[in-house]
C-alpha positions in Angstrom: 1.0 -29.4 -21.5 -1.6 -28.5 -18.9 -5.1 -27.5 -19.9 -5.5 -23.7 -20.0 -9.1 -23.7 -19.2 -11.0 -23.5 -16.0 -12.2 -26.8 -14.5 -15.3 -27.1 -12.5 -13.2 -26.8 -9.3 -11.6 -23.6 -10.5 -15.0 -22.1 -11.1 -16.3 -23.0 -7.7 -13.3 -21.5 -5.9 -13.5 -18.3 -8.0 -17.2 -18.1 -7.4 -16.7 -18.4 -3.7 -13.9 -15.8 -3.6 -16.2 -13.5 -5.5 -19.2 -14.2 -3.3 -17.2 -13.6 -0.1 -15.9 -10.3 -1.5 -19.5 -9.2 -2.5 -20.9 -10.2 0.9 -18.2 -8.2 2.9 -19.2 -5.1 0.7 -22.9 -5.7 1.3 -22.3 -6.2 5.0 -20.5 -2.9 5.4 -22.9 -1.2 3.1 -25.9 -2.2 5.1 -24.3 -2.0 8.5 -23.5 1.7 7.8 -20.2 3.3 8.9 -19.4 5.9 11.5 -17.9 8.0 8.9 -20.1 11.1 7.9 -17.7 13.0 5.7 -15.2 11.9 2.9 -12.3 13.2 5.1 -13.3 10.8 7.9 -13.5 8.0 5.4 -10.4 8.5 3.5 -8.2 9.7 6.4 -9.6 7.4 9.1 -10.4 10.6 11.0 -6.5 11.0 11.3 -6.5 8.5 14.2 -4.4 5.7 12.8 -1.2 4.7 14.6 2.1 3.9 13.3 1.7 0.2 12.1 -1.5 0.6 9.8 0.1 3.7 8.1 3.4 1.9 7.7 1.7 -1.2 6.1 -0.5 0.9 4.0 2.5 2.8 2.4 4.3 -0.6 2.0 1.3 -2.3 0.3 0.7 0.8 -1.9 4.3 0.9 -2.9 4.4 -2.8 -3.9 2.6 -3.6 -7.0 0.8 -6.9 -8.1 3.6 -7.3 -10.8 6.1 -7.3 -7.9 4.2 -10.0 -6.0 3.7 -12.2 -9.0 7.2 -11.8 -10.3 9.0 -12.3 -6.9 8.9 -16.1 -6.9 10.5 -16.2 -10.4 13.1 -13.6 -9.3 14.1 -15.6 -6.3 14.1 -18.9 -8.2 16.3 -17.4 -10.9 18.8 -15.4 -8.9 18.6 -16.7 -5.3 17.2 -15.4 -2.0 19.3 -12.3 -1.8 16.1 -10.4 -2.8 15.1 -10.5 0.8 17.3 -7.5 1.4 15.2 -5.5 -0.8 12.2 -6.6 1.2 13.9 -5.5 4.3 14.6 -2.2 2.7 11.0 -1.7 1.9 10.0 -2.3 5.4 12.6 0.0 6.9 11.9 2.8 4.5 8.3 2.6 4.8 8.6 2.6 8.6 10.9 5.7 8.5 8.4 7.5 6.2 5.4 6.8 8.4 7.2 8.0 11.6 9.0 11.0 10.0 6.9 12.4 7.3 3.3 11.4 8.2 3.4 13.3 11.6 4.8 16.3 9.6 1.8 16.1 7.1 -0.5 15.8 10.1 0.8 18.9 11.8 0.4 21.0 8.7 -3.0 19.4 7.8 -2.2 18.0 4.4 -2.6 14.6 3.0 0.1 14.4 0.4 3.2 16.4 -0.6 1.4 17.7 -3.7 -1.0 19.9 -1.6 1.7 22.3 -0.7 0.7 25.5 -2.4 3.4 28.0 -1.4 6.6 28.0 -3.5 9.3 26.1 -1.7 12.9 25.1 -2.6 13.4 22.2 -4.8 15.4 20.4 -2.2 12.4 20.5 0.3 9.9 19.5 -2.2 11.9 16.4 -3.2 12.7 15.3 0.2 9.6 13.3 1.0 10.1 11.2 -2.2 13.7 10.5 -1.7 13.3 7.5 0.5 11.3 5.5 -1.9 14.0 4.7 -4.5 16.5 3.6 -1.7 15.3 0.0 -1.5 15.5 -0.2 -5.3 19.0 0.4 -5.2 18.9 3.6 -7.3 
């Protein structure tokens, strides 16, 4: 059985990764960003195009558990799982081209900001595409 402890090489690689991550944070903190308000920082001043929004939705939808469990899933059950990944990409692309422009027009950042009473069918419509790649 393999040793479950870090070796010197493991500590070196781990330390380098942490150092690079810290240096990136320090660089951007010292350089100073162009964002002056929280809305500019969180929403990128509403200037992002289709691809970054789509990738952001996809990455936030996938979890670390999915990424860690995917190799075991493919090993155990075969490579048909790629169809789910294609579904993720298609659904996230559709959401970023259909719903994100709608959110921009009415100047909200998420569906939960809608304050007026709306029919249940309309309130659930933005969340309906997400279970589709899961086969639900």
